[in-house]
C-alpha positions in Angstrom: -56.2 -11.1 29.2 -55.0 -13.0 32.3 -54.1 -16.1 30.2 -52.0 -13.9 27.8 -50.1 -12.5 30.8 -49.4 -15.9 32.1 -48.3 -17.1 28.7 -46.0 -14.0 28.3 -44.6 -14.5 31.8 -43.8 -18.2 31.1 -42.2 -17.5 27.8 -40.1 -14.9 29.4 -39.1 -17.2 32.3 -38.1 -19.9 29.8 -36.2 -17.5 27.6 -34.2 -16.3 30.6 -33.4 -19.9 31.6 -32.4 -20.8 28.1 -30.1 -17.7 27.8 -28.6 -18.3 31.3 -27.9 -22.0 30.3 -26.4 -20.8 27.0 -24.1 -18.4 28.9 -23.0 -21.2 31.2 -22.2 -23.4 28.3 -20.3 -20.6 26.6 -18.1 -20.4 29.8 -16.9 -23.9 29.3 -14.3 -25.1 26.9 -15.1 -27.9 24.4 -13.1 -31.0 23.4 -12.2 -29.3 20.1 -10.9 -26.3 21.8 -8.8 -28.4 24.2 -7.2 -30.4 21.3 -6.6 -27.1 19.4 -4.9 -25.5 22.6 -2.7 -28.5 23.1 -1.5 -28.4 19.4 -1.0 -24.6 19.6 1.1 -25.1 22.8 3.3 -27.8 21.1 3.9 -25.6 18.2 4.7 -22.7 20.5 7.3 -25.0 22.4 8.9 -26.1 19.2 9.1 -22.4 17.9 10.2 -20.8 21.2 12.0 -23.4 23.2 11.1 -24.9 26.5 12.0 -22.1 28.8 10.0 -19.3 27.2 7.1 -21.7 26.3 6.8 -23.1 29.8 6.8 -19.5 31.2 3.9 -18.5 28.9 2.0 -21.7 29.4 2.3 -21.2 33.2 0.8 -17.7 33.0 -2.9 -18.0 34.0 -3.7 -14.9 32.0 -1.6 -15.9 29.0 -2.3 -17.3 25.6 -2.8 -20.8 27.0 -5.5 -20.1 29.3 -9.2 -19.5 28.2 -12.2 -19.8 30.6 -11.8 -23.3 32.2 -9.2 -24.3 29.7 -5.5 -24.3 30.4 -2.4 -26.2 29.3 -0.2 -28.5 31.5 3.2 -29.9 30.5 4.9 -32.8 32.2 8.0 -35.0 31.5 7.7 -38.7 31.1 8.3 -39.2 34.9 5.2 -36.9 35.7 7.3 -34.0 36.8 5.3 -30.8 36.2 7.2 -28.5 33.8 4.4 -26.0 33.2 0.9 -25.5 34.7 -1.6 -22.9 33.5 -3.6 -22.6 36.7 -1.4 -23.9 39.6 2.1 -22.5 39.3 3.1 -24.0 42.6 2.9 -27.4 40.9 5.8 -26.6 38.6 8.9 -28.6 39.4 7.1 -31.2 41.5 7.1 -34.8 40.9 3.4 -35.7 40.7 3.5 -39.5 39.8 1.8 -40.4 43.1 -1.1 -38.0 42.7 -4.6 -39.3 43.1 -8.0 -37.7 42.4 -10.7 -37.7 45.0 -11.8 -41.2 44.2 -8.3 -42.5 44.7 -7.5 -42.9 40.9 -3.8 -42.6 40.2 -4.3 -40.4 37.3 -0.7 -39.3 36.8 0.6 -42.9 36.7 -2.1 -43.6 34.2 -1.2 -40.6 32.1 2.5 -41.6 31.9 1.5 -45.1 31.0 -0.8 -43.9 28.2 1.8 -41.7 26.7 4.3 -44.5 26.8 2.0 -46.6 24.6 0.5 -44.0 22.2 1.0 -40.3 21.2 -2.5 -39.1 21.9 -5.2 -40.0 24.4 -8.2 -38.7 26.4 -8.1 -39.4 30.1 -11.0 -39.1 32.7 -10.5 -38.2 36.3 -11.6 -35.5 38.9 -10.0 -32.2 39.4 -10.8 -28.7 40.6 -12.5 -26.5 38.1 -10.8 -23.0 38.2 -14.1 -21.4 37.3 -16.5 -23.0 39.7 -13.8 -23.9 42.4 -15.5 -27.3 42.6 -14.1 -30.8 42.2 -15.6 -32.0 39.0 -15.3 -34.8 36.4 -12.6 -33.8 33.9 -11.5 -35.3 30.6 -8.0 -34.3 29.5 -6.6 -34.5 26.0 -2.9 -35.4 26.2 -0.4 -35.5 23.4 3.2 -36.6 23.6 5.7 -34.4 21.9 9.2 -35.9 22.1 9.7 -36.4 25.9 6.9 -34.0 26.9 3.3 -34.7 27.8 1.1 -31.7 26.9 -2.5 -31.6 28.0 -5.6 -29.5 28.3 -8.8 -30.7 29.8 -12.6 -30.0 29.8 -14.8 -30.2 32.7 -17.9 -32.4 32.4 -21.0 -31.4 34.4 
């Protein structure tokens, strides 16, 4: 009887751990979702024009924000045109921004988009859900003279 109680307790404990882990994974966006969100944002920009689209993209409760996923838009000089989590970044020249490791990720982003139309880029940034600096991988796509991106956080 005691052995059955222990087995039942261990099974329950493992189930709770599994379910908690599953819930945490569900709170994070995937690479596929990030790519889809960028493509959705580009179509929205084309259909609605920059002004309306940038306003919607910059709304942290809008259609371009989901859990830890959000869209950003820059011009080819790294000026922020829309930001789904940090509205105070809009209008700022970000070319000299570095992550916590000193990586000049904005310079790298612009250079990537000068050479190709899509890319994945790794750097560190604050996760809006955990509020921690975490490794991030951002999918970026050039549309005309715009750089549109959405990233995932890697734990």
